[in-house]
N, C-alpha and C positions, 0 to 999 in steps of 0.2 A: 504494500500500500504506500502510495506517495501522498504526503500531506504538505500543502503550502501554507505558510504563515505570511499574511500581508494585511496591514491595517492602515487607516487613514493617517496622513502626515500629522494631523492635529494631535495624535496620540503616539507619536514616535517614541516618546519616553517609555512607553509600555511594551515596545517591541521585544526587547530581550526577555522580559517577564513572560510574555506569551510563548515565545519560542522555547525557552527553557522548560516551561510547564508541559508543552506538547512533547518535547523530546523525552521528558521524564516519564510520562504516562503512556504515550503511544510507542511502546517499547519495540514493537516489531515493524515499525514504519520507517520509511525514509522521509525525513522532515527537511524541507527546503525553505529557507528564510528569505523572503523578498522585501523585507522592511515593512513600511517606510522607516528609514533610519534616522532622519533628522537633519542636522547641520550639513550643508554642502550638497544636499539632494533637492531636486525639484519637488515642490510641495504638491501633493495629490489629495483632492477632496474625496469624500466617500462615494460620490457619483463616479468619479474617474476610477477609483479602486474597484468598484463593482463591475465595471466593464472588463477590467483586468482579471477579476475573478471569473467572469464569464468566458474569457479567452482560455484561461487555464483549464477549466472544467469541460467546456465544449470541445476543445481540442483533444481531451483525454491525456493531456500532458501530466496531470495529477488526478488523484482520485477524490481528494477531500481538501477543503480550505477552511482554515481558522482565521477569522478576520474580526473587525470591530471598528467602532468610532466612539465619539463622546457618549452618545446615548445608547448605541448599539441598535436602536430601532431603525434609524435612517439607513444604515448599511444593510440590515436585514431586508428592508423593503426594496432598496435599490438592487440588491443581488437577486431577489426573487423576480425581478423584471428581466433578468438575463436568461437566454435560452439554455436549457439544460441544468439550471441551478435551482436547487431546493434548499433554502437557507433558513435555519432556525435562530430565534433570539433566545440566548441562554444566560440570563442574569443570575441564576442560581444552580447549584448542583442538581437539584431535582428536575429543573427545566432541561438541563443538558441530558440527563438520563432518559427522560420521557421522549425527547426529540430523537435521540439515537435509537431507542427501542421501538417507538410507535411510528414515527415519521420517516426514519431511515433516510435522511437527506444527505447531501454531499457538501454542505457548508454550514458554518455557525458564526454568529455575530455576537461579540461580547460588548457590554457597556464599560467604557474605559475612562469616563469623564470626570466631572467635578467632584471635589471632596473625596478623592481616591486615596484613602489612608492605608495603614497596615492591614486593616480589616478587609479592604478591597483586594489587596494582594492575596490574603488568605482565602477569600471567597473565590478568586480566580483560580488559584491552585486546586481547590476542592472541586470547582466546576469542571475543569479540564480532567481531573482524576476520574470524576463520575462519568464524563462523556466517553472515556475510553476504558471504562471498567469492565465492559462486556462487549462481545461482538454485536454489531448493529443489527437491527431488524428482527428481534425475537418476540416483539409484542409485549404489551403490558396493559393491565395485569395479566398474569399467565393464564388465568381462567378464561380470558377473552382474547387471547393472543391471535387465534385464527381469524376472528372477525376483524381485529385491528389491522392485521397484515393485509387482508383483502381490501380494506378501505384505503390503505397506503398505496397498493397497486393501482386502485381506481384513481386516486389523486394524481399519481404520476402519469397515468395514461391521459387524463384530462389535460394536464399541463402540457404534455407533449403535443397534443392535438391543437392546443390553443396558441402555441408559440411559433414564431418564425425561426429559421435557422440563424446561427450566429453570423454567417456570411451575409445574409440579407440584412440583419440588424446593422452591421458595420457600415454597409452602404448608405444607410439612412442618417448616420451621425454627422453632425455639423463638423466642418473641418477643424475648428479650434479644439473641440473635444477629442476628435480622432487623433490629431497631432499630439495632444497631451498624453493620451493613452499610449501611443506608439513610442513616446519618449522614454517610457519605463523599459529601458533596454534589457535589464536582467530577465524580466517576465517575457518580453517579446522573443528574445533569443532562446529562452528555455522552451517556449511553445513551438518555435520553428524547429528546434533540435529534437524535441521529445513528443510533440503532438502527433496524433494518429489520424487527423482529419486533413487530407491532402488539399482539398478545396479551400479550407480555411487558411492553411499555410501559404498557398499560392496567392490568395487575396491579400494577406498581410504583407507578403513580399512586394506585391504590386503597389500597395498603399504606401509602403515605406519609401518607394521610389518617387512618390508624389504624382 
């Protein structure tokens, strides 16, 4: 399993905290840290990061993304607008566990903002621990697991039917946003080197040429 860590620039100070927690608890996964790292880097909003999350997952360059912004809500909503992304908002360990077991998505968004004291760091650590405490998609409660998993399959099917392809979405983005997204070279290069969607890779290469 490949897991990407990437969060909005406004919360670059939390990047190492997130990355270390994911490395600690997703013990069998390859964890790739795409930042944002802070000083010296272009600043990326949660909207721009959500498109990058979409690229990483739609291309199948990674299997899962851990992200976040000040509230966590904005990033979750933005990511859920991306083709192929099912993102959960996980402010607590129980939210993380339920999302993993019931919704079986491929991205999570953490609230990383104001008044983030030592208690916030402790909560984040416990939340990531609970997220990866068991294999995803086993259902909860166990007595209703079969029904819960059928609902999840239906949800994913409806989302797939209602969304455009990532290639089509990129073509609709305004140039300033597209240029900003493509300026995140570590993500773009990783997608081109590791992605399994040839059409998406070809389009990104064309767009980079201007």
